Biopython code that builds the backbone (N, CA, C, O; Angstrom):
import numpy as np
from Bio.PDB.StructureBuilder import StructureBuilder

atoms = [
    (1, "MET", "N", (0.845, -1.188, 0.000)),
    (1, "MET", "CA", (0.000, 0.000, 0.000)),
    (1, "MET", "C", (0.883, 1.241, 0.000)),
    (1, "MET", "O", (1.925, 1.277, 0.654)),
    (2, "SER", "N", (0.459, 2.242, -0.731)),
    (2, "SER", "CA", (1.194, 3.493, -0.845)),
    (2, "SER", "C", (0.521, 4.563, 0.020)),
    (2, "SER", "O", (-0.705, 4.629, 0.106)),
    (3, "TYR", "N", (1.334, 5.385, 0.649)),
    (3, "TYR", "CA", (0.817, 6.446, 1.511)),
    (3, "TYR", "C", (1.297, 7.790, 0.997)),
    (3, "TYR", "O", (2.427, 7.906, 0.523)),
    (4, "SER", "N", (0.456, 8.800, 1.085)),
    (4, "SER", "CA", (0.841, 10.144, 0.648)),
    (4, "SER", "C", (1.813, 10.763, 1.655)),
    (4, "SER", "O", (1.883, 10.352, 2.814)),
    (5, "HIS", "N", (2.555, 11.755, 1.181)),
    (5, "HIS", "CA", (3.463, 12.468, 2.085)),
    (5, "HIS", "C", (2.678, 13.169, 3.190)),
    (5, "HIS", "O", (3.128, 13.228, 4.335)),
    (6, "ASP", "N", (1.506, 13.698, 2.848)),
    (6, "ASP", "CA", (0.691, 14.366, 3.874)),
    (6, "ASP", "C", (0.287, 13.379, 4.972)),
    (6, "ASP", "O", (0.361, 13.701, 6.158)),
    (7, "PHE", "N", (-0.138, 12.182, 4.575)),
    (7, "PHE", "CA", (-0.504, 11.172, 5.567)),
    (7, "PHE", "C", (0.705, 10.810, 6.427)),
    (7, "PHE", "O", (0.596, 10.750, 7.651)),
    (8, "LEU", "N", (1.852, 10.569, 5.798)),
    (8, "LEU", "CA", (3.043, 10.184, 6.554)),
    (8, "LEU", "C", (3.514, 11.301, 7.477)),
    (8, "LEU", "O", (3.988, 11.029, 8.581)),
    (9, "ARG", "N", (3.391, 12.559, 7.039)),
    (9, "ARG", "CA", (3.778, 13.689, 7.885)),
    (9, "ARG", "C", (2.890, 13.733, 9.132)),
    (9, "ARG", "O", (3.388, 13.866, 10.250)),
    (10, "GLU", "N", (1.584, 13.621, 8.934)),
    (10, "GLU", "CA", (0.655, 13.668, 10.069)),
    (10, "GLU", "C", (0.851, 12.468, 10.990)),
    (10, "GLU", "O", (0.853, 12.615, 12.212)),
    (11, "TRP", "N", (1.015, 11.291, 10.411)),
    (11, "TRP", "CA", (1.205, 10.075, 11.200)),
    (11, "TRP", "C", (2.499, 10.177, 12.012)),
    (11, "TRP", "O", (2.531, 9.835, 13.194)),
    (12, "SER", "N", (3.562, 10.652, 11.363)),
    (12, "SER", "CA", (4.853, 10.802, 12.041)),
    (12, "SER", "C", (4.803, 11.880, 13.108)),
    (12, "SER", "O", (5.437, 11.747, 14.155)),
    (13, "GLN", "N", (4.052, 12.952, 12.850)),
    (13, "GLN", "CA", (3.888, 14.015, 13.848)),
    (13, "GLN", "C", (3.216, 13.454, 15.103)),
    (13, "GLN", "O", (3.668, 13.719, 16.217)),
    (14, "ASP", "N", (2.154, 12.692, 14.933)),
    (14, "ASP", "CA", (1.473, 12.093, 16.082)),
    (14, "ASP", "C", (2.409, 11.142, 16.833)),
    (14, "ASP", "O", (2.438, 11.137, 18.064)),
    (15, "PHE", "N", (3.172, 10.340, 16.090)),
    (15, "PHE", "CA", (4.111, 9.404, 16.704)),
    (15, "PHE", "C", (5.172, 10.164, 17.501)),
    (15, "PHE", "O", (5.467, 9.823, 18.647)),
    (16, "ARG", "N", (5.734, 11.183, 16.885)),
    (16, "ARG", "CA", (6.762, 12.012, 17.520)),
    (16, "ARG", "C", (6.211, 12.670, 18.784)),
    (16, "ARG", "O", (6.877, 12.688, 19.819)),
    (17, "ASP", "N", (4.988, 13.212, 18.698)),
    (17, "ASP", "CA", (4.380, 13.864, 19.859)),
    (17, "ASP", "C", (4.229, 12.884, 21.022)),
    (17, "ASP", "O", (4.401, 13.257, 22.183)),
    (18, "GLY", "N", (3.908, 11.634, 20.705)),
    (18, "GLY", "CA", (3.788, 10.625, 21.752)),
    (18, "GLY", "C", (5.111, 10.334, 22.438)),
    (18, "GLY", "O", (5.153, 10.148, 23.654)),
    (19, "ILE", "N", (6.180, 10.294, 21.678)),
    (19, "ILE", "CA", (7.502, 10.040, 22.265)),
    (19, "ILE", "C", (7.977, 11.245, 23.063)),
    (19, "ILE", "O", (8.471, 11.095, 24.181)),
    (20, "LEU", "N", (7.831, 12.441, 22.495)),
    (20, "LEU", "CA", (8.351, 13.645, 23.161)),
    (20, "LEU", "C", (7.481, 14.093, 24.324)),
    (20, "LEU", "O", (7.964, 14.767, 25.234)),
    (21, "ASN", "N", (6.202, 13.728, 24.307)),
    (21, "ASN", "CA", (5.293, 14.044, 25.408)),
    (21, "ASN", "C", (5.376, 15.513, 25.833)),
    (21, "ASN", "O", (5.452, 15.829, 27.020)),
    (22, "GLY", "N", (5.361, 16.405, 24.831)),
    (22, "GLY", "CA", (5.399, 17.836, 25.121)),
    (22, "GLY", "C", (6.789, 18.408, 25.281)),
    (22, "GLY", "O", (6.941, 19.622, 25.410)),
    (23, "GLY", "N", (7.815, 17.559, 25.277)),
    (23, "GLY", "CA", (9.186, 18.029, 25.434)),
    (23, "GLY", "C", (9.803, 18.459, 24.115)),
    (23, "GLY", "O", (9.201, 18.322, 23.050)),
    (24, "SER", "N", (10.985, 18.967, 24.209)),
    (24, "SER", "CA", (11.732, 19.442, 23.050)),
    (24, "SER", "C", (12.267, 18.273, 22.221)),
    (24, "SER", "O", (12.509, 17.185, 22.743)),
    (25, "SER", "N", (12.444, 18.516, 20.932)),
    (25, "SER", "CA", (13.034, 17.497, 20.060)),
    (25, "SER", "C", (14.561, 17.584, 20.042)),
    (25, "SER", "O", (15.219, 16.739, 19.435)),
    (26, "ALA", "N", (15.130, 18.593, 20.698)),
    (26, "ALA", "CA", (16.580, 18.774, 20.701)),
    (26, "ALA", "C", (17.272, 17.521, 21.243)),
    (26, "ALA", "O", (16.949, 17.031, 22.325)),
    (27, "ARG", "N", (18.219, 17.023, 20.474)),
    (27, "ARG", "CA", (19.028, 15.842, 20.827)),
    (27, "ARG", "C", (18.194, 14.566, 20.974)),
    (27, "ARG", "O", (18.617, 13.614, 21.630)),
    (28, "MET", "N", (17.024, 14.555, 20.368)),
    (28, "MET", "CA", (16.147, 13.379, 20.430)),
    (28, "MET", "C", (16.001, 12.711, 19.071)),
    (28, "MET", "O", (15.143, 11.846, 18.895)),
    (29, "CYS", "N", (16.837, 13.105, 18.103)),
    (29, "CYS", "CA", (16.643, 12.616, 16.735)),
    (29, "CYS", "C", (16.802, 11.103, 16.627)),
    (29, "CYS", "O", (16.033, 10.461, 15.911)),
    (30, "PHE", "N", (17.774, 10.520, 17.315)),
    (30, "PHE", "CA", (17.938, 9.066, 17.226)),
    (30, "PHE", "C", (16.760, 8.356, 17.896)),
    (30, "PHE", "O", (16.196, 7.419, 17.330)),
    (31, "ALA", "N", (16.392, 8.794, 19.082)),
    (31, "ALA", "CA", (15.295, 8.146, 19.806)),
    (31, "ALA", "C", (14.004, 8.186, 18.999)),
    (31, "ALA", "O", (13.285, 7.189, 18.932)),
    (32, "VAL", "N", (13.708, 9.321, 18.391)),
    (32, "VAL", "CA", (12.478, 9.451, 17.611)),
    (32, "VAL", "C", (12.594, 8.692, 16.294)),
    (32, "VAL", "O", (11.696, 7.926, 15.942)),
    (33, "SER", "N", (13.689, 8.894, 15.561)),
    (33, "SER", "CA", (13.826, 8.301, 14.228)),
    (33, "SER", "C", (13.934, 6.779, 14.264)),
    (33, "SER", "O", (13.324, 6.105, 13.434)),
    (34, "ALA", "N", (14.684, 6.232, 15.191)),
    (34, "ALA", "CA", (14.829, 4.774, 15.271)),
    (34, "ALA", "C", (13.479, 4.128, 15.604)),
    (34, "ALA", "O", (13.092, 3.133, 14.993)),
    (35, "ALA", "N", (12.776, 4.702, 16.571)),
    (35, "ALA", "CA", (11.464, 4.161, 16.940)),
    (35, "ALA", "C", (10.455, 4.347, 15.805)),
    (35, "ALA", "O", (9.646, 3.458, 15.538)),
    (36, "LEU", "N", (10.503, 5.497, 15.144)),
    (36, "LEU", "CA", (9.592, 5.758, 14.030)),
    (36, "LEU", "C", (9.844, 4.789, 12.881)),
    (36, "LEU", "O", (8.897, 4.286, 12.276)),
    (37, "GLY", "N", (11.101, 4.525, 12.580)),
    (37, "GLY", "CA", (11.418, 3.568, 11.524)),
    (37, "GLY", "C", (10.852, 2.188, 11.820)),
    (37, "GLY", "O", (10.325, 1.528, 10.925)),
    (38, "GLY", "N", (10.954, 1.753, 13.055)),
    (38, "GLY", "CA", (10.389, 0.463, 13.453)),
    (38, "GLY", "C", (8.876, 0.447, 13.357)),
    (38, "GLY", "O", (8.286, -0.540, 12.917)),
    (39, "ALA", "N", (8.247, 1.537, 13.768)),
    (39, "ALA", "CA", (6.788, 1.624, 13.715)),
    (39, "ALA", "C", (6.285, 1.673, 12.266)),
    (39, "ALA", "O", (5.276, 1.050, 11.937)),
    (40, "LEU", "N", (6.981, 2.405, 11.416)),
    (40, "LEU", "CA", (6.590, 2.456, 10.001)),
    (40, "LEU", "C", (6.620, 1.065, 9.377)),
    (40, "LEU", "O", (5.721, 0.683, 8.628)),
    (41, "ARG", "N", (7.667, 0.322, 9.697)),
    (41, "ARG", "CA", (7.813, -1.037, 9.153)),
    (41, "ARG", "C", (6.740, -1.965, 9.725)),
    (41, "ARG", "O", (6.071, -2.677, 8.976)),
    (42, "ALA", "N", (6.576, -1.959, 11.040)),
    (42, "ALA", "CA", (5.664, -2.898, 11.700)),
    (42, "ALA", "C", (4.186, -2.572, 11.453)),
    (42, "ALA", "O", (3.376, -3.479, 11.269)),
    (43, "LEU", "N", (3.840, -1.304, 11.449)),
    (43, "LEU", "CA", (2.427, -0.931, 11.390)),
    (43, "LEU", "C", (1.932, -0.557, 9.992)),
    (43, "LEU", "O", (0.757, -0.744, 9.674)),
    (44, "LEU", "N", (2.836, -0.026, 9.156)),
    (44, "LEU", "CA", (2.412, 0.419, 7.828)),
    (44, "LEU", "C", (3.097, -0.339, 6.690)),
    (44, "LEU", "O", (2.757, -0.154, 5.522)),
    (45, "GLY", "N", (4.065, -1.194, 7.037)),
    (45, "GLY", "CA", (4.773, -1.949, 6.010)),
    (45, "GLY", "C", (5.728, -1.119, 5.180)),
    (45, "GLY", "O", (6.052, -1.487, 4.051)),
    (46, "ILE", "N", (6.187, 0.007, 5.730)),
    (46, "ILE", "CA", (7.104, 0.899, 5.015)),
    (46, "ILE", "C", (8.519, 0.699, 5.528)),
    (46, "ILE", "O", (8.792, 0.913, 6.710)),
    (47, "GLU", "N", (9.407, 0.295, 4.656)),
    (47, "GLU", "CA", (10.817, 0.158, 5.008)),
    (47, "GLU", "C", (11.468, 1.537, 5.003)),
    (47, "GLU", "O", (11.043, 2.427, 4.266)),
    (48, "SER", "N", (12.485, 1.710, 5.816)),
    (48, "SER", "CA", (13.246, 2.960, 5.832)),
    (48, "SER", "C", (14.659, 2.647, 6.294)),
    (48, "SER", "O", (14.942, 1.585, 6.849)),
    (49, "LYS", "N", (15.525, 3.601, 6.046)),
    (49, "LYS", "CA", (16.925, 3.458, 6.451)),
    (49, "LYS", "C", (17.275, 4.640, 7.345)),
    (49, "LYS", "O", (16.963, 5.786, 7.023)),
    (50, "LEU", "N", (17.923, 4.355, 8.471)),
    (50, "LEU", "CA", (18.396, 5.392, 9.375)),
    (50, "LEU", "C", (19.653, 6.017, 8.779)),
    (50, "LEU", "O", (20.594, 5.306, 8.425)),
    (51, "VAL", "N", (19.669, 7.334, 8.670)),
    (51, "VAL", "CA", (20.788, 8.053, 8.067)),
    (51, "VAL", "C", (21.327, 9.047, 9.086)),
    (51, "VAL", "O", (20.565, 9.686, 9.811)),
    (52, "GLU", "N", (22.649, 9.169, 9.134)),
    (52, "GLU", "CA", (23.286, 10.112, 10.061)),
    (52, "GLU", "C", (24.115, 11.109, 9.279)),
    (52, "GLU", "O", (24.842, 10.742, 8.355)),
    (53, "GLY", "N", (24.000, 12.386, 9.658)),
    (53, "GLY", "CA", (24.776, 13.433, 9.012)),
    (53, "GLY", "C", (25.400, 14.357, 10.036)),
    (53, "GLY", "O", (24.996, 14.379, 11.199)),
    (54, "ASP", "N", (26.387, 15.119, 9.597)),
    (54, "ASP", "CA", (27.148, 16.034, 10.441)),
    (54, "ASP", "C", (26.570, 17.440, 10.315)),
    (54, "ASP", "O", (26.677, 18.066, 9.260)),
    (55, "PHE", "N", (25.964, 17.931, 11.379)),
    (55, "PHE", "CA", (25.412, 19.274, 11.393)),
    (55, "PHE", "C", (26.323, 20.226, 12.158)),
    (55, "PHE", "O", (25.840, 21.102, 12.876)),
    (56, "GLY", "N", (27.606, 20.065, 12.015)),
    (56, "GLY", "CA", (28.567, 20.949, 12.665)),
    (56, "GLY", "C", (28.876, 20.487, 14.068)),
    (56, "GLY", "O", (29.663, 19.561, 14.260)),
    (57, "SER", "N", (28.267, 21.120, 15.048)),
    (57, "SER", "CA", (28.563, 20.799, 16.442)),
    (57, "SER", "C", (27.830, 19.556, 16.934)),
    (57, "SER", "O", (28.041, 19.118, 18.064)),
    (58, "ILE", "N", (26.971, 18.988, 16.094)),
    (58, "ILE", "CA", (26.181, 17.831, 16.504)),
    (58, "ILE", "C", (25.864, 16.969, 15.280)),
    (58, "ILE", "O", (25.691, 17.487, 14.177)),
    (59, "ASN", "N", (25.791, 15.683, 15.477)),
    (59, "ASN", "CA", (25.307, 14.796, 14.422)),
    (59, "ASN", "C", (23.790, 14.746, 14.500)),
    (59, "ASN", "O", (23.196, 14.970, 15.554)),
    (60, "HIS", "N", (23.183, 14.450, 13.370)),
    (60, "HIS", "CA", (21.730, 14.414, 13.294)),
    (60, "HIS", "C", (21.317, 13.140, 12.568)),
    (60, "HIS", "O", (22.028, 12.665, 11.682)),
    (61, "VAL", "N", (20.171, 12.591, 12.944)),
    (61, "VAL", "CA", (19.678, 11.336, 12.376)),
    (61, "VAL", "C", (18.278, 11.561, 11.809)),
    (61, "VAL", "O", (17.453, 12.250, 12.408)),
    (62, "TRP", "N", (18.026, 10.963, 10.638)),
    (62, "TRP", "CA", (16.708, 11.006, 10.010)),
    (62, "TRP", "C", (16.505, 9.717, 9.245)),
    (62, "TRP", "O", (17.395, 8.868, 9.206)),
    (63, "LEU", "N", (15.339, 9.562, 8.633)),
    (63, "LEU", "CA", (15.021, 8.355, 7.875)),
    (63, "LEU", "C", (15.027, 8.643, 6.381)),
    (63, "LEU", "O", (14.672, 9.736, 5.940)),
    (64, "GLU", "N", (15.439, 7.637, 5.611)),
    (64, "GLU", "CA", (15.312, 7.692, 4.159)),
    (64, "GLU", "C", (14.360, 6.588, 3.741)),
    (64, "GLU", "O", (14.539, 5.426, 4.106)),
    (65, "LEU", "N", (13.348, 6.960, 2.972)),
    (65, "LEU", "CA", (12.354, 6.011, 2.489)),
    (65, "LEU", "C", (12.838, 5.381, 1.183)),
    (65, "LEU", "O", (13.750, 5.915, 0.552)),
    (66, "PRO", "N", (12.251, 4.263, 0.764)),
    (66, "PRO", "CA", (12.730, 3.548, -0.428)),
    (66, "PRO", "C", (12.802, 4.392, -1.698)),
    (66, "PRO", "O", (13.636, 4.120, -2.563)),
    (67, "ASP", "N", (11.951, 5.406, -1.831)),
    (67, "ASP", "CA", (11.969, 6.237, -3.038)),
    (67, "ASP", "C", (12.964, 7.394, -2.961)),
    (67, "ASP", "O", (13.010, 8.233, -3.861)),
    (68, "GLY", "N", (13.767, 7.441, -1.883)),
    (68, "GLY", "CA", (14.755, 8.501, -1.717)),
    (68, "GLY", "C", (14.250, 9.694, -0.927)),
    (68, "GLY", "O", (15.027, 10.585, -0.584)),
    (69, "THR", "N", (12.959, 9.719, -0.636)),
    (69, "THR", "CA", (12.378, 10.778, 0.192)),
    (69, "THR", "C", (12.978, 10.684, 1.590)),
    (69, "THR", "O", (13.207, 9.588, 2.102)),
    (70, "ILE", "N", (13.231, 11.837, 2.203)),
    (70, "ILE", "CA", (13.691, 11.793, 3.588)),
    (70, "ILE", "C", (12.544, 12.183, 4.512)),
    (70, "ILE", "O", (11.660, 12.961, 4.154)),
    (71, "LEU", "N", (12.590, 11.625, 5.692)),
    (71, "LEU", "CA", (11.596, 11.867, 6.732)),
    (71, "LEU", "C", (12.359, 12.223, 7.995)),
    (71, "LEU", "O", (12.956, 11.363, 8.642)),
    (72, "ASP", "N", (12.330, 13.494, 8.333)),
    (72, "ASP", "CA", (13.040, 14.000, 9.504)),
    (72, "ASP", "C", (11.999, 14.427, 10.535)),
    (72, "ASP", "O", (11.379, 15.482, 10.401)),
    (73, "ALA", "N", (11.815, 13.612, 11.553)),
    (73, "ALA", "CA", (10.790, 13.855, 12.564)),
    (73, "ALA", "C", (11.252, 14.786, 13.673)),
    (73, "ALA", "O", (10.513, 15.014, 14.631)),
    (74, "THR", "N", (12.459, 15.328, 13.563)),
    (74, "THR", "CA", (12.940, 16.320, 14.531)),
    (74, "THR", "C", (13.607, 17.492, 13.812)),
    (74, "THR", "O", (14.577, 18.063, 14.311)),
    (75, "ALA", "N", (13.088, 17.843, 12.648)),
    (75, "ALA", "CA", (13.663, 18.928, 11.835)),
    (75, "ALA", "C", (13.561, 20.284, 12.529)),
    (75, "ALA", "O", (14.335, 21.194, 12.230)),
    (76, "ASP", "N", (12.620, 20.422, 13.445)),
    (76, "ASP", "CA", (12.425, 21.714, 14.111)),
    (76, "ASP", "C", (13.607, 22.132, 14.965)),
    (76, "ASP", "O", (13.751, 23.317, 15.263)),
    (77, "GLN", "N", (14.447, 21.208, 15.366)),
    (77, "GLN", "CA", (15.598, 21.609, 16.183)),
    (77, "GLN", "C", (16.624, 22.393, 15.366)),
    (77, "GLN", "O", (17.564, 22.956, 15.926)),
    (78, "PHE", "N", (16.444, 22.431, 14.035)),
    (78, "PHE", "CA", (17.328, 23.193, 13.154)),
    (78, "PHE", "C", (16.553, 24.251, 12.376)),
    (78, "PHE", "O", (16.994, 24.690, 11.314)),
    (79, "GLY", "N", (15.404, 24.659, 12.899)),
    (79, "GLY", "CA", (14.638, 25.730, 12.293)),
    (79, "GLY", "C", (13.635, 25.296, 11.235)),
    (79, "GLY", "O", (13.010, 26.141, 10.594)),
    (80, "GLY", "N", (13.475, 24.000, 11.046)),
    (80, "GLY", "CA", (12.505, 23.505, 10.065)),
    (80, "GLY", "C", (11.163, 23.251, 10.712)),
    (80, "GLY", "O", (10.948, 23.596, 11.873)),
    (81, "PRO", "N", (10.263, 22.648, 9.959)),
    (81, "PRO", "CA", (8.985, 22.254, 10.547)),
    (81, "PRO", "C", (9.208, 21.098, 11.518)),
    (81, "PRO", "O", (10.269, 20.476, 11.478)),
    (82, "PRO", "N", (8.256, 20.790, 12.378)),
    (82, "PRO", "CA", (8.449, 19.666, 13.294)),
    (82, "PRO", "C", (8.798, 18.372, 12.559)),
    (82, "PRO", "O", (9.684, 17.631, 12.984)),
    (83, "VAL", "N", (8.103, 18.106, 11.461)),
    (83, "VAL", "CA", (8.380, 16.906, 10.650)),
    (83, "VAL", "C", (8.564, 17.353, 9.210)),
    (83, "VAL", "O", (7.665, 17.939, 8.607)),
    (84, "TYR", "N", (9.747, 17.068, 8.666)),
    (84, "TYR", "CA", (10.001, 17.353, 7.256)),
    (84, "TYR", "C", (9.949, 16.044, 6.488)),
    (84, "TYR", "O", (10.588, 15.065, 6.876)),
    (85, "ILE", "N", (9.190, 16.023, 5.400)),
    (85, "ILE", "CA", (9.194, 14.888, 4.489)),
    (85, "ILE", "C", (9.276, 15.460, 3.084)),
    (85, "ILE", "O", (8.449, 16.276, 2.678)),
    (86, "GLY", "N", (10.281, 15.020, 2.355)),
    (86, "GLY", "CA", (10.462, 15.534, 1.005)),
    (86, "GLY", "C", (11.805, 15.127, 0.453)),
    (86, "GLY", "O", (12.449, 14.202, 0.949)),
    (87, "PRO", "N", (12.224, 15.840, -0.593)),
    (87, "PRO", "CA", (13.504, 15.504, -1.222)),
    (87, "PRO", "C", (14.688, 15.913, -0.347)),
    (87, "PRO", "O", (14.556, 16.719, 0.574)),
    (88, "LEU", "N", (15.815, 15.349, -0.654)),
    (88, "LEU", "CA", (17.062, 15.704, 0.014)),
    (88, "LEU", "C", (17.395, 17.149, -0.353)),
    (88, "LEU", "O", (17.604, 17.455, -1.527)),
    (89, "THR", "N", (17.445, 18.030, 0.628)),
    (89, "THR", "CA", (17.740, 19.447, 0.380)),
    (89, "THR", "C", (19.234, 19.692, 0.544)),
    (89, "THR", "O", (19.979, 18.799, 0.947)),
    (90, "ASP", "N", (19.660, 20.900, 0.230)),
    (90, "ASP", "CA", (21.075, 21.260, 0.380)),
    (90, "ASP", "C", (21.547, 21.107, 1.821)),
    (90, "ASP", "O", (22.698, 20.741, 2.059)),
    (91, "VAL", "N", (20.678, 21.380, 2.772)),
    (91, "VAL", "CA", (21.038, 21.240, 4.195)),
    (91, "VAL", "C", (21.451, 19.799, 4.492)),
    (91, "VAL", "O", (22.470, 19.565, 5.141)),
    (92, "TYR", "N", (20.675, 18.850, 4.027)),
    (92, "TYR", "CA", (20.979, 17.439, 4.279)),
    (92, "TYR", "C", (22.173, 16.979, 3.444)),
    (92, "TYR", "O", (22.965, 16.158, 3.905)),
    (93, "ARG", "N", (22.311, 17.494, 2.225)),
    (93, "ARG", "CA", (23.478, 17.151, 1.394)),
    (93, "ARG", "C", (24.776, 17.583, 2.077)),
    (93, "ARG", "O", (25.753, 16.835, 2.107)),
    (94, "ARG", "N", (24.769, 18.815, 2.631)),
    (94, "ARG", "CA", (25.964, 19.288, 3.347)),
    (94, "ARG", "C", (26.249, 18.419, 4.565)),
    (94, "ARG", "O", (27.407, 18.122, 4.858)),
    (95, "ALA", "N", (25.210, 18.013, 5.270)),
    (95, "ALA", "CA", (25.389, 17.155, 6.449)),
    (95, "ALA", "C", (25.983, 15.815, 6.046)),
    (95, "ALA", "O", (26.838, 15.281, 6.752)),
    (96, "LEU", "N", (25.545, 15.269, 4.927)),
    (96, "LEU", "CA", (26.059, 13.980, 4.472)),
    (96, "LEU", "C", (27.489, 14.081, 3.964)),
    (96, "LEU", "O", (28.248, 13.115, 4.043)),
    (97, "SER", "N", (27.855, 15.236, 3.449)),
    (97, "SER", "CA", (29.203, 15.410, 2.922)),
    (97, "SER", "C", (30.201, 15.742, 4.031)),
    (97, "SER", "O", (31.410, 15.776, 3.800)),
    (98, "GLY", "N", (29.680, 15.988, 5.245)),
    (98, "GLY", "CA", (30.551, 16.330, 6.372)),
    (98, "GLY", "C", (30.851, 17.810, 6.428)),
    (98, "GLY", "O", (31.718, 18.242, 7.189)),
    (99, "ASP", "N", (30.138, 18.601, 5.624)),
    (99, "ASP", "CA", (30.349, 20.049, 5.570)),
    (99, "ASP", "C", (29.761, 20.752, 6.777)),
    (99, "ASP", "O", (30.099, 21.900, 7.063)),
    (100, "GLY", "N", (28.868, 20.052, 7.492)),
    (100, "GLY", "CA", (28.285, 20.585, 8.727)),
    (100, "GLY", "C", (27.394, 21.785, 8.528)),
    (100, "GLY", "O", (27.052, 22.153, 7.404)),
    (101, "ASN", "N", (27.023, 22.391, 9.640)),
    (101, "ASN", "CA", (26.214, 23.610, 9.710)),
    (101, "ASN", "C", (25.049, 23.650, 8.723)),
    (101, "ASN", "O", (25.227, 23.879, 7.527)),
    (102, "PRO", "N", (23.873, 23.423, 9.254)),
    (102, "PRO", "CA", (22.683, 23.463, 8.409)),
    (102, "PRO", "C", (22.472, 24.853, 7.913)),
    (102, "PRO", "O", (21.517, 25.109, 7.179)),
]
sb = StructureBuilder()
sb.init_structure("model")
sb.init_model(0)
sb.init_chain("A")
sb.init_seg("    ")
for serial, (resi, resn, name, xyz) in enumerate(atoms, 1):
    if name == "N":
        sb.init_residue(resn, " ", resi, " ")
    sb.init_atom(name, np.array(xyz, "f"), 0.0, 1.0, " ", f" {name:<3s}", serial, name[0])
structure = sb.get_structure()
């Protein structure tokens, strides 16, 4: 079954909110992303890959979906929306190249 990006964003937002329980997403990217990846696989049948990048003073973790779309459930800690789902942007490309600083 295929899911729209809007559905996955909302579903991931609800999942993230449950884990964070009103707290900040700062330094929670692995905890949220690893658990979200497992839930996507177990509950929706969506495979994903955990990806780590260098954001300068801190490493950051997000998910990559089979079609290359990224799903970052803690993007807000770097000034993005709470959950970003979409193509690999320059910010993530720099993180993957080790260039740091979003």
